[in-house]
Backbone bond lengths (Angstrom), bond angles and torsions (degrees), N, CA, C in turn:
res aa  C-N    CA-C-N  psi(-1)  N-CA   C-N-CA  omega(-1)  CA-C   N-CA-C  phi
1 M - - - 1.454 - - 1.484 111.60 -
2 E 1.306 117.30 148.17 1.410 120.67 -175.78 1.635 105.29 -109.26
3 C 1.348 113.70 137.04 1.491 124.96 -177.11 1.585 105.08 -65.53
4 P 1.365 117.78 126.62 1.390 119.64 173.45 1.526 118.18 -68.83
5 K 1.356 111.59 -17.33 1.507 118.50 -176.06 1.520 107.83 -92.02
6 C 1.322 122.89 -50.44 1.498 122.68 -174.36 1.518 114.32 -120.62
7 K 1.349 116.64 3.77 1.498 122.98 -179.77 1.554 110.67 64.37
8 G 1.269 122.13 16.64 1.493 127.08 172.56 1.501 113.98 -73.56
9 T 1.258 118.13 176.49 1.468 125.55 176.92 1.505 112.12 -82.41
10 M 1.267 116.52 132.85 1.478 121.94 174.57 1.441 115.11 -111.00
11 L 1.318 116.13 140.59 1.468 120.33 -179.51 1.572 105.58 -118.76
12 L 1.407 113.23 148.92 1.435 120.34 174.52 1.556 106.35 -74.43
13 E 1.368 114.94 130.39 1.436 119.68 179.24 1.516 109.46 -130.65
14 R 1.302 116.79 153.99 1.487 125.05 177.31 1.545 106.80 -95.98
15 F 1.355 113.74 126.82 1.478 119.77 174.41 1.553 106.11 -119.74
16 S 1.346 111.16 153.66 1.487 115.17 -177.86 1.592 105.52 -155.09
17 D 1.298 110.94 156.38 1.500 117.66 168.34 1.626 101.97 -132.50
18 F 1.334 116.29 -153.52 1.464 120.07 -177.66 1.478 112.62 -69.70
19 F 1.428 117.59 -29.51 1.395 119.24 -171.27 1.560 115.89 -120.18
20 L 1.314 113.76 -19.21 1.492 120.85 -171.90 1.474 112.84 -125.74
21 V 1.319 116.26 139.47 1.461 122.44 170.82 1.514 108.82 -126.12
22 F 1.319 115.77 128.10 1.534 120.08 -179.66 1.461 108.49 -144.70
23 Y 1.258 115.28 161.37 1.447 125.21 174.54 1.509 111.88 -110.13
24 A 1.373 115.32 142.27 1.391 119.51 -179.82 1.505 108.44 -149.91
25 W 1.336 118.47 163.79 1.422 123.53 177.10 1.494 109.39 -86.95
26 K 1.357 118.22 132.53 1.472 122.09 177.62 1.507 110.44 -123.98
27 C 1.319 114.40 133.52 1.507 118.01 -176.04 1.561 110.15 -80.26
28 L 1.286 120.55 135.83 1.403 119.98 -179.26 1.520 113.64 -77.25
29 N 1.397 116.30 -22.05 1.433 117.82 -178.76 1.520 112.03 -89.81
30 C 1.280 119.57 -53.94 1.440 122.97 -174.20 1.513 115.67 -97.46
31 G 1.350 119.17 -18.17 1.455 122.05 -179.92 1.581 113.18 87.15
32 A 1.351 117.94 4.35 1.458 121.80 177.69 1.490 108.92 -56.83
33 I 1.390 116.54 140.09 1.463 119.43 178.10 1.472 105.81 -122.27
34 I 1.351 115.65 131.91 1.472 121.89 178.24 1.529 108.11 -127.29
35 D 1.355 117.09 120.01 1.449 119.99 171.83 1.465 112.87 -117.64
36 R 1.332 118.70 -173.15 1.467 120.82 -175.43 1.521 112.38 -59.92
37 T 1.352 117.24 -39.94 1.462 121.33 -177.37 1.506 109.64 -67.29
38 I 1.350 118.15 -43.53 1.473 122.69 -178.70 1.477 110.42 -60.95
39 S 1.349 116.91 -46.23 1.444 121.58 -178.56 1.488 113.85 -66.78
40 K 1.380 116.01 -38.16 1.490 119.82 176.13 1.541 111.51 -63.33
41 N 1.324 116.95 -40.64 1.458 120.50 -176.53 1.625 108.05 -72.53
42 R 1.282 118.24 -37.61 1.455 120.26 171.84 1.473 114.40 -58.28
43 R 1.306 116.64 -43.09 1.470 120.37 177.72 1.508 111.71 -63.99
44 K 1.338 118.00 -40.69 1.461 121.86 175.53 1.497 111.21 -59.94
45 S 1.349 114.58 -45.63 1.487 120.09 -176.35 1.558 108.73 -65.25
46 L 1.320 118.41 -44.00 1.392 120.22 -179.20 1.556 111.23 -64.53
47 A 1.288 116.37 -41.49 1.497 119.80 178.09 1.531 110.00 -61.40
48 A 1.371 116.79 -42.70 1.485 119.94 178.97 1.571 111.09 -62.55
49 N 1.338 114.47 -40.34 1.477 117.82 -179.62 1.494 109.84 -68.26
50 E 1.288 117.19 -37.26 1.528 119.40 177.24 1.554 111.82 -63.72
51 S 1.352 117.41 -43.54 1.407 123.57 -176.88 1.651 108.29 -64.35
52 E 1.326 113.86 -38.36 1.479 122.28 177.30 1.435 110.28 -61.25
53 T 1.408 116.55 -45.56 1.415 121.52 -178.43 1.481 111.75 -65.59
54 V 1.279 117.43 -42.59 1.494 123.39 178.76 1.492 111.61 -63.88
55 A 1.369 117.97 -38.45 1.406 122.96 -177.28 1.524 110.03 -69.52
56 A 1.358 116.50 -33.00 1.459 122.51 -175.00 1.486 111.62 -73.76
57 R 1.311 115.97 -16.46 1.505 118.07 -178.89 1.424 112.38 -81.85
């Protein structure tokens, strides 16, 4: 996977705290982390921006 921030290489990594274990993509260059929740929220945000742009025309 390619990092959306710096175009670097991303690896799947396991993250955990006391109660939760999840997997996310982490960039080897800049350290950006992208998980399921982050990508879902970005898609919602992009869709909202597109609809605002279309409505403004």
